[in-house]
C-alpha positions as CSV (number, residue, x, y, z in Angstrom):
1,X,-30.6,3.2,-8.7
2,X,-27.1,0.9,-8.6
3,X,-24.7,1.6,-5.8
4,X,-21.6,-0.3,-5.9
5,X,-19.1,-1.0,-3.3
6,X,-15.7,-1.8,-3.6
7,X,-12.9,-2.6,-0.6
8,X,-9.2,-0.8,-0.7
9,X,-7.2,-3.5,0.7
10,X,-3.8,-1.8,3.0
11,X,-0.6,-3.1,1.5
12,X,3.1,-3.8,3.5
13,X,6.4,-4.2,1.8
14,X,7.7,-7.6,2.4
15,X,10.9,-6.8,0.4
16,X,11.5,-3.5,-1.1
17,X,15.3,-2.9,-3.5
18,X,16.3,0.0,-5.1
19,X,18.3,-1.0,-7.9
20,X,19.0,2.4,-10.0
21,X,17.8,5.4,-11.3
22,X,16.2,6.1,-14.4
23,X,17.2,8.9,-16.6
24,X,13.6,9.9,-16.6
25,X,14.3,10.8,-12.8
26,X,12.3,7.6,-11.5
27,X,13.8,4.8,-9.5
28,X,13.7,1.2,-10.7
29,X,12.3,-0.7,-7.9
30,X,11.7,-4.3,-7.2
31,X,9.4,-5.2,-4.3
32,X,7.6,-8.0,-2.9
33,X,3.6,-6.5,-1.6
34,X,0.9,-8.4,0.0
35,X,-3.0,-7.6,0.8
36,X,-3.6,-7.0,4.3
37,X,-7.1,-6.8,5.7
38,X,-7.0,-3.6,6.7
39,X,-9.4,-1.8,4.6
40,X,-10.8,1.1,3.4
41,X,-14.4,1.3,1.6
42,X,-15.2,3.3,-2.0
43,X,-18.7,3.9,-2.6
44,X,-20.2,4.9,-5.9
45,X,-23.7,6.1,-7.1
46,X,-25.3,7.6,-10.6
47,X,-25.8,11.4,-10.8
48,X,-28.3,12.2,-13.6
49,X,-26.2,15.9,-13.3
50,X,-22.7,16.0,-14.7
51,X,-20.6,16.5,-12.0
52,X,-18.5,14.8,-10.0
53,X,-19.4,15.0,-5.8
54,X,-17.2,13.3,-3.5
55,X,-16.8,13.0,0.4
56,X,-15.8,11.1,3.1
57,X,-15.9,10.5,7.1
58,X,-12.7,11.8,7.1
59,X,-12.6,15.9,8.1
60,X,-8.9,15.8,7.0
61,X,-9.3,14.3,3.4
62,X,-9.2,16.6,0.7
63,X,-12.7,16.4,-1.4
64,X,-11.1,17.5,-4.8
65,X,-8.4,16.9,-7.0
66,X,-5.8,16.4,-4.7
67,X,-7.5,13.2,-3.4
68,X,-6.4,10.3,-5.7
69,X,-10.6,9.1,-5.5
70,X,-11.4,11.9,-7.2
71,X,-8.5,12.4,-9.8
72,X,-9.4,8.7,-10.7
73,X,-13.0,9.5,-11.2
74,X,-12.1,13.0,-13.3
75,X,-9.6,10.9,-15.5
76,X,-11.8,8.0,-16.3
77,X,-14.7,10.6,-16.9
78,X,-13.0,12.6,-19.2
79,X,-11.4,9.6,-21.0
80,X,-14.5,7.8,-21.8
81,X,-16.5,11.1,-22.5
82,X,-18.9,10.1,-19.8
83,X,-21.9,12.7,-19.9
84,X,-23.1,11.5,-16.4
85,X,-21.8,12.1,-12.7
86,X,-21.4,10.0,-9.7
87,X,-21.4,10.2,-6.3
88,X,-18.3,8.6,-4.2
89,X,-18.2,8.7,-0.8
90,X,-14.3,7.3,0.9
91,X,-14.6,5.7,4.0
92,X,-11.2,5.7,5.7
93,X,-9.6,3.1,7.6
94,X,-6.2,3.1,6.7
95,X,-3.9,5.2,8.0
96,X,-2.6,8.8,6.2
97,X,0.8,9.0,5.0
98,X,1.8,5.6,6.5
99,X,3.4,3.6,3.5
100,X,0.6,1.5,3.4
101,X,-0.7,2.6,0.0
102,X,-3.9,3.8,1.5
103,X,-4.5,6.5,-1.4
104,X,-3.2,4.0,-4.1
105,X,-6.0,1.2,-3.4
106,X,-8.4,4.1,-2.9
107,X,-7.6,4.8,-6.7
108,X,-8.1,1.3,-7.4
109,X,-11.0,0.6,-6.0
110,X,-12.6,3.8,-7.8
111,X,-11.3,2.6,-11.2
112,X,-13.2,-1.0,-10.5
113,X,-16.4,0.6,-9.2
114,X,-16.6,2.7,-12.5
115,X,-15.7,0.5,-14.3
116,X,-18.6,-1.4,-13.3
117,X,-21.0,1.4,-12.8
118,X,-20.2,2.7,-16.3
119,X,-20.2,-0.8,-18.1
120,X,-16.1,0.2,-19.7
121,X,-15.3,-3.1,-19.7
122,X,-11.7,-2.5,-18.9
123,X,-9.2,-5.7,-19.3
124,X,-7.2,-5.5,-15.6
125,X,-4.4,-4.1,-18.3
126,X,-6.6,-0.8,-19.3
127,X,-7.2,-0.4,-15.9
128,X,-3.5,-0.9,-14.7
129,X,-2.7,1.9,-17.9
130,X,-5.4,4.7,-16.1
131,X,-3.7,3.5,-12.2
132,X,-0.5,4.5,-13.6
133,X,-1.2,8.0,-14.1
134,X,-2.1,8.2,-10.6
135,X,0.4,6.9,-9.0
136,X,3.0,4.0,-9.0
137,X,1.6,1.8,-6.6
138,X,-2.3,1.6,-8.1
139,X,-1.1,-1.2,-10.7
140,X,-0.1,-3.4,-8.0
141,X,-2.6,-2.7,-5.6
142,X,-5.2,-2.7,-8.7
143,X,-3.7,-6.6,-9.0
144,X,-3.4,-7.8,-5.2
145,X,-2.7,-10.8,-3.6
146,X,1.1,-11.7,-2.9
147,X,3.0,-10.0,-6.1
148,X,6.7,-9.0,-7.3
149,X,6.7,-5.4,-8.9
150,X,9.1,-4.3,-11.1
151,X,9.9,-0.9,-13.0
152,X,8.2,2.1,-11.7
153,X,5.3,-0.1,-11.0
154,X,3.5,-0.9,-13.3
155,X,4.8,-4.7,-13.9
156,X,3.0,-6.5,-11.5
157,X,3.5,-10.6,-11.3
158,X,1.6,-12.4,-8.7
159,X,3.9,-15.0,-6.9
160,X,2.7,-18.8,-7.1
161,X,3.2,-19.1,-3.0
162,X,1.4,-17.0,0.0
163,X,2.2,-16.0,3.2
164,X,0.2,-17.5,6.2
165,X,0.8,-14.7,9.3
166,X,-0.2,-12.7,11.4
167,X,0.6,-8.6,11.3
168,X,0.6,-6.1,13.7
169,X,0.8,-2.7,12.6
170,X,1.9,0.8,14.5
171,X,1.9,3.6,12.8
172,X,3.3,6.7,15.0
173,X,1.9,10.3,14.8
174,X,4.3,11.7,12.7
175,X,3.8,11.1,8.8
176,X,6.5,11.1,6.0
177,X,6.7,12.2,2.8
178,X,8.0,9.7,0.1
179,X,9.3,12.4,-2.1
180,X,11.7,13.6,0.6
181,X,12.8,10.2,1.1
182,X,13.5,9.5,-2.5
183,X,15.1,12.8,-3.0
184,X,17.8,11.1,-0.3
185,X,19.0,7.9,-2.0
186,X,22.2,7.1,-3.0
187,X,22.3,4.4,-5.3
188,X,25.6,3.6,-4.9
189,X,25.6,3.6,-0.7
190,X,21.5,2.6,-0.3
191,X,21.2,-1.3,1.4
192,X,20.3,-3.8,-1.4
193,X,17.4,-6.4,-0.8
194,X,17.5,-9.7,-2.6
195,X,13.9,-9.7,-4.0
196,X,14.9,-12.9,-6.3
197,X,16.1,-14.8,-2.6
198,X,12.5,-13.3,-1.6
199,X,10.4,-14.5,-3.9
200,X,12.1,-18.4,-4.1
201,X,11.4,-18.5,-0.2
202,X,7.7,-17.2,-0.9
203,X,7.3,-20.1,-3.9
204,X,8.7,-22.6,-1.9
205,X,6.6,-21.8,1.6
206,X,9.7,-21.5,3.4
207,X,8.8,-19.4,6.1
208,X,12.1,-19.1,8.0
209,X,13.7,-18.4,4.3
210,X,11.2,-15.2,3.8
211,X,11.8,-13.9,7.2
212,X,15.6,-14.0,6.1
213,X,15.2,-12.1,2.6
214,X,13.0,-9.9,4.1
215,X,14.3,-6.3,3.7
216,X,13.5,-2.4,2.7
217,X,16.5,-0.2,1.1
218,X,14.7,2.7,2.3
219,X,14.5,1.6,6.2
220,X,17.9,3.4,7.1
221,X,16.6,6.6,5.4
222,X,13.3,6.9,7.0
223,X,15.2,6.2,10.3
224,X,18.1,8.6,10.1
225,X,15.1,11.2,10.0
226,X,13.1,9.8,12.4
227,X,15.2,7.5,14.9
228,X,11.7,6.5,16.5
229,X,11.4,4.1,13.7
230,X,14.0,2.0,15.0
231,X,12.4,2.0,18.6
232,X,9.5,0.5,17.7
233,X,11.2,-2.3,15.8
234,X,13.3,-2.9,18.8
235,X,10.0,-3.2,21.0
236,X,8.2,-5.3,18.1
237,X,11.6,-7.8,18.7
238,X,11.6,-7.6,22.3
239,X,7.9,-8.4,22.4
240,X,8.4,-11.6,20.5
241,X,7.1,-11.0,16.8
242,X,9.3,-13.1,14.3
243,X,10.4,-9.8,12.5
244,X,9.9,-6.3,12.3
245,X,10.4,-3.8,9.0
246,X,9.1,-0.6,8.1
247,X,6.7,-0.3,5.3
248,X,7.0,1.2,1.6
249,X,8.8,4.9,3.0
250,X,7.3,4.5,6.4
251,X,6.4,5.5,9.1
252,X,4.3,2.4,9.9
253,X,6.4,-0.3,11.1
254,X,5.0,-4.1,11.4
255,X,5.7,-7.6,13.1
256,X,5.2,-11.0,11.6
257,X,3.9,-13.4,14.1
258,X,3.3,-17.2,13.1
259,X,0.5,-17.2,15.9
260,X,-1.8,-14.9,17.3
261,X,-0.8,-15.6,21.1
262,X,2.1,-14.1,19.7
263,X,0.7,-11.1,17.9
264,X,-1.1,-10.5,21.0
265,X,1.5,-10.3,23.3
266,X,3.2,-7.6,20.8
267,X,0.1,-6.0,20.0
268,X,-0.3,-5.1,24.5
269,X,3.4,-4.3,24.5
270,X,3.1,-1.5,21.9
271,X,-0.5,-0.2,22.5
272,X,1.1,2.2,25.3
273,X,4.0,3.3,23.3
274,X,1.7,4.8,20.4
275,X,-1.8,4.9,20.1
276,X,-2.2,3.3,16.3
277,X,-1.6,-0.4,16.8
278,X,-3.4,-2.9,14.9
279,X,-3.5,-6.3,14.7
280,X,-4.8,-7.9,10.9
281,X,-4.0,-11.1,8.5
282,X,-2.8,-11.4,4.9
283,X,-5.1,-12.0,2.8
């Protein structure tokens, strides 16, 4: 029996700009994302019986259609009329409801794994079409790396440049619902981020230029709901981080550090402040 294991990498937003609201209720986004080496793992095995069996090492994780792994498996099974079953196991390491795309990356890993298990020979474009039905971050997670993402999330363009940096992540004990953050957006007053300038700095390999152009339009909204996010940012900067920024809709905050010595100093400063502190690299 063939067992397939796929890595599901977390992501952070170097830039997130809300460009406006569409007639269908979605917001037009322009973002720059990078993958980091904090990962979940999805394991899939063939079952002779026509059913989906899903389990996880995380007891809080739903193991039915409310989970993106199960959702991806059911969607592909139905679409391609697969009459056998599949066993899926999710080893969860990425914090939940953290703004790091854990659930989306899990779905992307499931799509890749089942493409192999069921010999579907899907192109990346085909897989992105499936992923978009699950969530707007899934297409990026199927491409991964350093990329610009536009539209509702379905247009993913890998960038020529690459950022090599240490990343310190801090996940507060509370979570934030992306839906509630987006419902509070006022497109007339929200802060804007120049994604074009950020992309230019990345492609030029200009580290200081990247720092100058990074930003997140959703940060002010989430900080207004949870001021503790700003306290984390302040403590990171005081500890010597080059920059501190919220990722996604939060609440996770990340710091970039050029050296591991810097990163260790930030980690040591934050460990007594929050329980979940991670030191990782950009992939």
